[in-house]
N, C-alpha and C positions, 0 to 999 in steps of 0.2 A: 471406594472401599470404606466400609464402616470403621469407625475408630475401635481399637482393640482387637480387630480381626487381623490375624497374622497375614503378612504378604504371601506366605507359603500356603495359606489356606488351612493350616494346622491349628488345633486348639491350644489353649494355654496348658502348661506354663512355658513361657520363653524366658522368664526371669530366673536367676540363680536361686537355689533353695535356701531357706533358713536352716541353720545347723541344729537348732534347738527345737523343742516341742515336748509334749507330754506323752505321746504315744509312739513307741518305736515302730510298731507294725504299720501305723499310718505313714510314718516317715519312710519306711521301706517302700511302700506303694508309691509315694511321691517321687522317690529316687528312681524307681523303675520307670515311672511315667516320664520323668525328665530325661532319662537315658534314651528311651524309645523315641521321644519327640525329637531329641537332638540328632539321633541316628538318621531318622527319616528326613528331617530337614536338610541335613548335609547331603544325603543322596539325591534329594529333589533339586538341589542346586545343579547337579550334573545332568539333569534333564535338559539344561540349556545347551548342551553340546550336541550338535547335529551331525558331526562327522567324526569317525574314529581318529582321524589325524589330530583332532583337537585334544585328544588324550595324550598322544605320543610326541607331539611337536612342542618345543619350548615356546611359550608365549613371549618370553624375553630371555636373552642369553644368560642372565645371571641366576635364573631359578630353574629348578627341575620342571619337567612337563607335568601336566595335571594328573597323569596316571599315578605318579608318585604320591601325590597328596590324597588321591582317592583311596589308596591302600594304607598310607601312613597313619591316618587317625585310628584305624583298626589295630595296626601293629602296636601302637602306643599302649592300648589297653593291656595287651598280652605282655609286653615287655615290662610294664610297671607292676602288673600283678605277679609276674615271676620274680622281679627284683625285690618285691615285698615279701616273697615267700608264701604267697596266698594261693598260687596254682603251681603245679609241678611241670606240666607238659606244654610244649609249644603246639600251635595249630599247624603252622607251615614254616619250617626252618628257613627255606629259601626266601619266601616273601618277607619274613620278619628280619632277615639279614639285610636284604636289599632296601627295604622301605622303613627301617627303624630310625635312621638318623639322617636328617636333612638340614644341616646348618645352612642358613641363608648367607648370601654373599657378605663378606666383611668389607668389601670396597666396591665402588661402582664399576671397576674393571676386573673384578675377580671372576674370570670366566671358568666354568666347569666344562672341560673338553672330554670328560670320561664318557665312554659309550656303554650304556647299560642294556642288558637283555631283559626288558621289562616283561612281566607276566601278561597274558592275554586278559581282556576285560572279563571273559567268562571265568577265568581262574580267580580273578580278583573279586568278582561278585560272589562266587562260591565261598571264597575265603571270608569275605565280610559277613556272609550269612552264618558261617560257623562261629565267628567271633561274637556276633550278636547273640546267638543262642547261649554261648558260654557265659557272657557277661550277664545276661538276663538270669540264668540259673544261679550265678554267683550272688547276684543281688538278692534273690529269693532265699538263699540258704546261709548267707554270711551272718556272723554274730553282729548285732547292732545295739548299741546303747547311745543315749542322748545326753548331752549334746555331742555331735560328731566333732572329733578333734584330729590333729595331725596323724596320730597313731591308729586311727580307726580304719578298718577295711573300706568303709564307705568313703573315706577321704581319697583313696586311690581311685575309686570309681568316679568321684566328682572331678578329680584331676583329669581323667580321660574325657569326661563330658565337656569341661570348660576348655580343654585343649582342642577338642573337635570344633567348638564354637569359634575359637580363634581362627582355625583353618577354614571355617565357613566363610569368614570375611576375607582372609588373604587369598583363598581360591577364587572368590568372586572378582577380586582385582585382576588376577591372571586371566580369567575368562574375558574380562573387559578389554584385554590386550590381544586377544586372538583375532584372526581374520573374520570378518562378518559372515562369510560364506560357511564357516565352520560352526556357527551358533544359530539358534533360532529362539524367538521370544516364546515365553510360556505364560499362560494366564495367571498362574500362581506366583509369577515374578513380574508384577505390573509396574511400569514407569509412571511417575507423577504426570498427570495431564496438564498441569497448570504452569505456564511460563510466559514471560514477556519476550517477544522476539525483536522488539525495538529497544536498542540499548539506551536510547535517550529517555525512555519511560521508566527506567529502573529508579527506585527511590534512592536519593543520595544518602550516603552513610554519614552519621554524625557522631561526635564524641560526647560521652556522658561522664560526669565525675564519679569517682568511687572513693569513699572514705578509707583511710588507712585503718589497719587493725592487726591484731596478733592472730596468726593462723597456726593452728596445731594440726599436723598431719599424723596419720597412723590409723590403721583399720580398727574400728571399734564395733562395727555391726556384725551380727551373727550370720555371716554368709561365707561361702568358700572364698579364699584369697590366695594369691600367689605370694611367695615368701617375701618379695620386695615391698609388699603392702604393709607388713607388720613392723612395729617399732614406733618411734616418735621423732618428730622434728618440729620445733617451734620457730616461726619466722615473724619478725616485725615488718609488716608491709606498709610502706609509705603511701599517702594518697596518690592516685594516678587517674588518668582518663582512659576510657576504653571505647572502641567503636561499638555503636549500638547493634550493628549487624555484622555478620561474617562478610569478608571481602567477596564481592560478587564477580562473576565473569566480566560484567561491564566495567566495574571499578578496576579490575586487574588489567583489562584491555588498555586503559590509559597508560599503564607502564609499558605494555608491549608496543603501543603506537608511538611512544616516546623513544623507542630504540633501546628499551631497557635490557633486552637480551644481548645487544651488541656492545653496550657500554660497560667496559671492564670495571668502572668505578663502583658499580653497585654489587659486585661479587667479591666474596673473600676468596682466599686461595683454594679452599676445598670446592667452593661453588664454581670457580673458573675451571677447575679440573673436570668437574662433572659436566658443566655446560659444553665445554669443548669436546669431551668424549662423546656426549649424546648429540652434538650438533643441534642443541635446542634453540628454537626461535620463538616458542610459545608453549603453553602447557601441553603436557603429553596427550591428554584426552581431547584436545581440540583437533578438529579435522578440517583441512583446507589451508588457505594462506592468510596470514595476518594482514597482508596487503589488500585483501578483499573481505572485510569483516562481515558484509551482508550475506556472504555465502558460507561463512564458518558454520560448522556443525559440531555437535558434542557426541562423543562415543559413550554410550551407556553400557549396561551389562550385555545386552544382545542386539542392540540397534544403534543407529545414528539418528539424531534428531536435529532440526534447526536450532542454532545456538540459543539456549535459554539464558538470556543475559542476566536474569535476576536470580539464578541459582548460584550457590557458592562456588568460587573457583577451586579447582583441585590441583594442588601442586605439591612438590616436596619442600622440605624445610629450607633448602638452599634458595629456591625460587622465592619463597615467602620472605626470607630475610633480605634478598636483593630488592624486592618491592618496598620493604620498609625503609631501606637506605635511600632509595629514590624518593619515597614519600617524605622522608625527613628533610632532604634537600629542597623539595618543592615547597614545603610548609614552614621550614625553619624550626621545626619542633623535633623533639627526641622520639620519633616514631620507631617502635620496635615490636617484636613479638612478646607476649606476656611471659612472665616466669610461671612456674607451676604454682607457687604460692599466690600470685595475683589471680590466676585462673580460679583457684580454690575459693578465693574471696568473692569473686563474681558468682561462683557456683552456689554460694549461700542463698542467693535470691530464688533459687529454683524450688527448694523443698526437698522432701525425702526422695529416695530412688523410685518408689512406686509412682508418686505423683509426677515426677519428671518423665517417666516412661510413657505416661498417658498424655503428656502435653507437648511432646516433641516428636520429630521424625526420627525415631529410634526404636530399637527392639522389634523391628519389622512390623510395627503397628500400623503403618500406612502404605508405603510404597517400596519398590525395589530400585529406588533412585533418590537423588537429592530432590529438593523442592525449593520454592522461592525463599529468599533470606528474610522476608518479612511475613512469613506464613505463621510461625509459632512464636508468640510473645512469651517470655519467661521473666517476670518482673519487669524492670525498665528496658531490658534487652531482648534480643531475639536469639534463639538457638544457642543458649549457653550449654545445652546438651543436645546432641542429635544433629541430624542433617549430614555433617561431615566432621571428622576428627579435627581438632585444633592444635596446630604446632605450637610448642613453647620454645623458649631459649634454654630451658633447663636440661642439662645432661642427667640421665638417671643415675642414681646411686642408692645404696642402702640407707634406710633410716637408722637412727640411733637404736641399737639393739637388734639390728638385722641378723637373722640366722638363715642359713641355707637349708631348704628342705632336703633331707637325705635321699629321697626318691627321685628328685629332679634337680640335681646339683648344678646343672648347666642352664637353668631357665633364666636366672637373673645375673649372676656374677660375670658372665662374659660380656655383658653390656655395661658394666661399671668401668668404662674405659675413657669416659669423657667424649665419646664419639656418637653416642646414641641419645637423641633428644626425645623428651617425653611428648606424647600426644595425649590430649585430654578431651573428654566430653562424649566420645562415641559418635558413630555414624548411623545411617538408616538401617544398616545390617548388623549393628552391634547388639548382641543379646547376652544373656547370662551375666557373668562377671564383668564383661567388657562394658556393660551398660550402667554400672553403678559408680557412685562418687569415689569410692576408695581405690578403684582400679588404677594401676600404674603400668602403662605400656610404653615402650620406647623403641625407636627404630633408628638406623643410620639416617643421616640427614638427606641422603640422596634417594631414600626409599619411597616408593609410592604406595599409599594406602588410599582409602576414600577420605582424604584429608585436605583441609584448607586452613584458613587462619582468621583470627581476629587480631587487630593491632591495637596497641596501647601507646599513650604518651606517658612515659615513666622515667624516673631517675635511676631505676634499678640497673645495675651492671652485673651481668652474669659472670661468675667465675668459670671461665672455660678451661679448666685444668684438664689436660690430657694425661692419661696413664697415672691415676692417683695411686697412692700406696696400697698394695694388696694386703688386706688384713685377715683374709680367711686363713685359718691356722694350717689347714692341710696344704694349700697352695704355697704358703710361705715356708712351711717346713720342707717341701720338696725343692723349692728354689734354693734354699740354703743347703740342702743335701747335695744338689747337683752343681751349684755355682758358688756356694759359700767357701769360706776358708777351710783348709785341711785342719782336722783336729787330732791331737795326740800323735802327730807325725804319720797319720794314716792317709795314703794317697786317695785322691778323688776316685770314687768307686766307678763311675761311668768311664772315666779316662783309663783306669786300670783295665777294665774289661775290653775296651777298644784296643788298647795296646796288645793284649793277648790275642784278640781277633786278627790283628794284622800279622802276627806270627803264624797263625793257623790257616790263613787264606792266601792263595796265589791268584785266584780269579776275583776281580773286584769290579764287577759290572754293577749289580744292584743289590742293596742291603735293606733288610727290614728290621727296624728297632721296635719291637712290639711290647707294649707297656712302657712307652717312652717317657711318660710323665711330662715334665716341662722341657725335655728335648736335648739334654746335654750329650748323651751318647750319640744321638742322631747327628749333632753338629760335629762331634769328633770323627764319626764314620765318614762324614762328607769330606774330610781331608784326604781320604784314600779311595773312596768308591765313586763311580760315575753318577750313580743315582742312589738316593736314600729315601725310604718311606718311614716316617715316624708315626706310630699308631698308638692311641690310648682311648680307653672307654670314656674318660672324662673330657667333656668339651671345655671345661675351665682350664685344664692343663694344655689342651691343644691351642686354645686362644692365647695363652701365655707364650707358647712356642712360636706361634705365628707373629706375635708382636715383636719378639726378639728377632725373628727372621727378617722382618721389615726394617730392622736397624734401630728400633726404638729401645730406649733404656727401660728397664722394668724395675719398679721400686716395691719393696715389701718390708714388713716389720717382723722382727723376731722377739719372742718373749724373753725378758730378762728375769724378772721376778714379779709375781703378782700382776698388778696393772702396769708395771713399767715395761717399756718396749724399746727396741733399738731399730732405727731405720736403716735399711740397706738398699743397695742398688746393683742390678745386674747389667753389665755391658759386655756384649760379645767381643768387642775389640780388646777387652782386658785379657781375653784368653787367646788372642791372635786369631779370632774367628770373625768372619764378616760376610759381605755379599757373595764372595766366591763360593763359600760353603753353603750359604743360604739358597743359592740358585740351584743347588743339586738336591735339595730336600723338599719333599711333599709331606706335610703333616695332615693326617686324617683322623677322624673319630671312628672307632670301630670296636666291636666286641670280640675278644679273643676266643670266646666260646661259641660264636656265631658269625664266623668270618664270611664276608661277602664273596660270592663266587666271582672269579676273574681270571684273566690270562697272565697275571704277573707271576714271574718265577724269579727266585732270589739265589744269589751266590752265597749270601750269609743271612741267617736269621738270628738275632740276638733277643733272647727273652730273659730279662733280668728281674729278679724278685717278683715273678709273675705266677709261676706254676702253682704255688701253694696259696694263691689268692683267687683261684678260679673255681667256679662251681663244678665244671666238668673238665678237669685237666686232661683226661684221656682223650676226650673229643678234640681238644686243642691240638694234641700231638698228632692225631690222625689227620686233621685238616691241614696243619702246617707242613706235614710231610709232603703233601701234594704240591705245595707252593715252593719247594726247594729244587733247584736244578741238580741233575746228576753231578756229583763231585762237589756240590755246595755244602756249606758247613752250618750246623745248628749248634748254638751255644746256649746252654741253660744254666743260670746261676740262681741259687735260692738258699735261704737258711732252713728251708723245710719246716717252717712253723705252721704245721697243719692245725687249723682251727675250724670247728663246725660252724662258726659264724660266717665263714667264707665258703667252705667246701663241706657238703654232707659227708659224714664219716665213711659211708659206703663208697665214696668217690676218692678217698685219699689214696694216693699212689703208694705211699710207704708210711713208716712210723707206726706200723700195725703188726699184729701177729697173724700169720697165715698158717692154718693147720698146726697151731701151737708154736710155730717158729717165727723168730723176728724177721720182718721184711723191711729193709731200708728203702728209701726213695731211690737211691742209686741202683740198687738191685732191681727195683721195679722198672726203672728207665732202661736198664740193660735188656730186660725181657721185652718191653714194649717196642723198643727201637731196633731190636736185633734183625728183623726182617729187611729193613731198608737202610740201616746205618752201620758204620763201623765206628767204634769209639777210638779216637785218634790221640788221646792224651790221658794220662791218669787224672782222676779228680784232684782238684786243688782248692784250698780254702782262700777266698778273697775277702779281706776284712773291710768293713765300712762303719762309719760313725754317723749317727743322726743326733743332731742337737735338739733338745726339747726346751731347756731354759739355759741360762748362763752357767748353771752348776749341775745340770742333769743331762746326761748323754746316753744313748744306746750304742754299745759296742757289739757288733755282730760279725759272725763268720758265715759267709755264703759259700756253699760248695758249687764249684764251676765244673760242669762236664761238657765235653766237646765231641761232636759227632759229625762224620762225613757221610753224605748220602751216596750210596753205590750208583 
């Protein structure tokens, strides 16, 4: 394949667009072309599936089947455009509910046993066609000024494009783990034809010195970036040595042959847990037996080939770290994976993003596979970018000045937990934002990507702090609201509501806490109900609740005054809550205005401080009614602070005049719920206090209404 010809056979551009320029209409056309090229490229990846079972059968137990990802990238455009207030109507409520949210596994044994009624492929292709036409028309008609910034409608489109390019790569990894009979090679996804099948002919890796320097991180180029790329961090990097090439299959086989997978000494606690769970004896994409290396094969995207010993080994971070510990013992040197700052120092040898994309196996410029580790020289080294991603020791966190993008609040912050390690450099299928220097992607250490590693001899010691202090103001405020001290002798709001719920319910099978935030009411309900589902739109809140469920302490900061903060800690045991309650709770991410269809029926639904924050509160009431058992209880508490920022005025339930007469929310609820419910208690005010600073608090009265379904 000629250089710069895309492996997909599609024309340029495959690189992310500059945000600036002098001609807005030219930029509009560039954006339209970039969207169309991305859309077509993603669909052509699915040409590799030869059997419908490949869509509907999980490639691995920890992830959704590929049919989800085929629909998910299209639903993302619609959900973000609606969230931004740029379009009003959905394309397909059912598909957008089922395929909107796909949080990847939080642990290597986090199995999803839910049974989904997925749409047919014909329905999804029709849906994708409708979304494509909608987005194309939106691009053609949206207001556009340059440079494109966070608040621009074009930023939302770019967010969808770059999101789809991420899933281009992650979906290719899943295809690689499907049975061979369900896939077939495609000429527009060609594998590299060059490899050494004699492992003794693979060039030996060597260590090269790297001078120390000051490294400053933070996105400065004018291209799209995820929120974690912005901010600054300056690091003094000491001199170190780095392997000239990525670790090859041949080099890693030395570790395998030495019994590396069987020797517990080389694995940390997390690595041992994963290795034993997976029964791993060699890298996942190796096929055959390590006892017969001459017969080993490598699984590629759609085929198996004789082991290319000179290609980079592809492993997770736990395996790469185990190799480094073994190598350190063998050599007597401090062998380890590089830090993010050390990799960035190496990356300086490559040049700008455009030149690196032309001089490495990246951006689909060459093949749909890895290639020999000595094929692309970049400075004194090989493959500083491209071929496979490179694991680091560094857990991802926000840079100084990090801010959450309001339209994708759960992209970065759920990974700031000390458990997600950064990968750098990109792989052969990394395009768009993934292929540039400033990108910062991180995965759980057990996760598989097209990723390998380069090792270093370094004195750097990574600070492996788990569960750092949460500094996001919204998360911290909700943690304090739900788990902090009582203020002004006002009882904890979540506990007060649950106490009332227990008085109102006699059947206590299954409860739903919708709008659960960080989960306090869910935990309190689990004292009394057999099963509890805690649901919230924000993945950040759900991630906090999951960490608390696992027994972890959660630390956060509250503002005192100005830049002064107080550090606090949440421990469930302080509330006499623990594993017994946690085992009864399932926390899920969901949209109260677009509830997933399912068979769940509840004896209690608690919706606190939710109804006046919904875009379509009437729709929520209609949907939730169908999810409550006959005789079940619906509890609605709200201060009724209707605001157009959350709910279009035409959708307000109350706080308005109807035919000249005042209509309260309680009156509207009586009217809306009369067909299916009896109101079983007079409305009552339940107070709560939210702390903003050490001397500023919100004191609010929520009205609680209680309804029993007939």
